[in-house]
C-alpha positions as CSV (number, residue, x, y, z in Angstrom):
1,X,15.2,9.0,-9.9
2,X,12.5,6.5,-8.8
3,X,13.0,4.5,-5.7
4,X,11.4,1.1,-5.2
5,X,9.4,0.7,-2.0
6,X,8.1,-2.6,-0.7
7,X,4.6,-2.7,0.8
8,X,3.9,-5.6,3.0
9,X,0.3,-6.5,4.1
10,X,0.3,-7.5,7.7
11,X,-2.5,-8.9,9.8
12,X,-2.8,-6.9,13.0
13,X,-1.4,-9.7,15.2
14,X,1.2,-9.8,17.9
15,X,4.6,-10.8,16.5
16,X,3.9,-10.2,12.7
17,X,6.1,-7.1,12.5
18,X,8.8,-8.9,14.4
19,X,8.6,-11.8,12.0
20,X,9.1,-9.5,9.0
21,X,12.1,-7.8,10.7
22,X,13.6,-11.0,11.7
23,X,13.2,-12.5,8.3
24,X,15.0,-9.7,6.5
25,X,17.5,-9.2,9.2
26,X,18.7,-12.8,9.1
27,X,19.4,-12.3,5.4
28,X,21.6,-9.2,6.0
29,X,19.1,-6.9,4.4
30,X,19.3,-3.4,5.8
31,X,16.3,-1.1,6.2
32,X,16.8,2.4,4.9
33,X,13.3,3.8,5.7
34,X,10.0,2.5,6.9
35,X,6.5,3.5,7.6
36,X,3.7,1.5,9.2
37,X,0.0,2.4,8.8
38,X,-2.6,0.2,10.5
39,X,-6.3,-0.3,10.9
40,X,-8.0,-2.5,13.4
41,X,-7.6,-5.6,11.3
42,X,-4.4,-5.1,9.2
43,X,-1.5,-2.9,8.5
44,X,0.6,-1.9,5.6
45,X,4.4,-1.8,6.3
46,X,6.3,0.2,3.7
47,X,10.0,-0.4,3.5
48,X,12.9,0.8,1.5
49,X,15.8,-1.6,1.8
50,X,19.3,-2.0,0.4
51,X,18.3,-5.2,-1.6
52,X,14.6,-5.1,-2.6
53,X,14.7,-8.2,-4.7
54,X,16.1,-10.3,-2.0
55,X,13.8,-8.9,0.6
56,X,10.8,-9.5,-1.6
57,X,11.8,-13.1,-2.2
58,X,12.4,-13.8,1.5
59,X,9.1,-12.3,2.6
60,X,7.1,-14.0,-0.1
61,X,8.7,-17.3,0.9
62,X,7.5,-16.7,4.4
63,X,4.0,-16.2,3.1
64,X,3.7,-12.4,3.2
65,X,1.9,-10.5,0.5
66,X,4.4,-8.0,-0.9
67,X,4.0,-5.4,-3.6
68,X,6.4,-2.9,-5.1
69,X,5.7,0.9,-5.6
70,X,7.6,3.7,-7.1
71,X,8.3,6.6,-4.8
72,X,10.7,9.5,-4.8
73,X,13.2,10.5,-2.1
74,X,13.9,14.2,-1.7
75,X,16.7,15.6,0.4
76,X,15.6,18.5,2.4
77,X,17.5,20.9,4.6
78,X,16.7,19.9,8.2
79,X,15.7,23.5,9.1
80,X,12.3,25.2,9.8
81,X,10.6,25.7,6.4
82,X,12.6,23.1,4.6
83,X,9.7,20.8,4.0
84,X,7.3,23.7,3.2
85,X,9.5,24.7,0.3
86,X,9.2,21.3,-1.3
87,X,5.5,21.1,-0.6
88,X,5.0,24.5,-2.4
89,X,6.6,23.0,-5.5
90,X,4.0,20.2,-5.5
91,X,1.2,22.6,-4.8
92,X,2.2,25.0,-7.7
93,X,2.4,22.0,-10.1
94,X,-0.9,20.6,-8.7
95,X,0.7,17.3,-7.9
96,X,-1.2,15.3,-5.3
97,X,0.8,13.6,-2.5
98,X,-0.8,10.3,-1.6
99,X,1.4,9.8,1.5
100,X,4.9,10.7,2.8
101,X,7.3,9.7,5.5
102,X,10.7,11.0,6.6
103,X,14.0,10.1,8.1
104,X,17.2,11.9,9.0
105,X,20.5,10.9,7.2
106,X,23.4,9.7,9.2
107,X,26.1,12.4,9.8
108,X,24.2,15.0,7.8
109,X,22.3,18.2,8.2
110,X,19.5,17.0,5.9
111,X,16.4,15.0,6.2
112,X,15.1,12.6,3.5
113,X,11.4,12.6,2.8
114,X,9.8,9.8,0.8
115,X,6.8,10.8,-1.3
116,X,4.2,8.7,-3.1
117,X,2.7,10.9,-5.7
118,X,0.3,10.5,-8.6
119,X,2.9,11.3,-11.3
120,X,6.5,10.4,-10.3
121,X,8.1,11.7,-13.5
122,X,6.3,15.1,-13.4
123,X,7.2,15.4,-9.7
124,X,10.9,14.7,-10.3
125,X,11.0,17.2,-13.1
126,X,9.2,19.9,-11.1
127,X,11.5,19.5,-8.1
128,X,14.7,19.5,-10.2
129,X,13.6,22.7,-11.9
130,X,13.5,24.3,-8.5
131,X,16.9,22.9,-7.6
132,X,15.5,20.4,-5.1
133,X,17.8,17.4,-4.7
134,X,15.9,14.2,-5.7
135,X,18.0,11.2,-4.7
136,X,18.6,8.4,-7.0
137,X,17.7,4.8,-5.9
138,X,21.4,4.1,-5.6
139,X,21.9,7.0,-3.2
140,X,19.0,5.9,-1.0
141,X,19.9,2.3,-0.9
142,X,23.5,3.3,0.1
143,X,22.5,5.5,3.0
């Protein structure tokens, strides 16, 4: 139930994000989710793509620093309180969320939230016990 996320270190310079997107786009790699966090000097671009190995190779070939992180993808009803329910599961199990970001599925009434947590396996188990749909990597890459 782990999903592989690529994290790309970017200098905070005009055109660097466009270079990443152009590089993976020209290789027919499709982005499933992304998040960008920045400071005054650099940013971290987090991507989930349909072909992580190819994306990593392409970006490293272009000189980008790329790392891989395990995250979990949780399908949540796109209604008021949907996210709160999942966050309560984490709180009751005392699982710390390092960061999260979300996107809405195509042709669906659900959102998908990506969580980076301290303990991925414990988080997946806790969520599944509460009947929360944790997506497999194949499900996420195919969205």
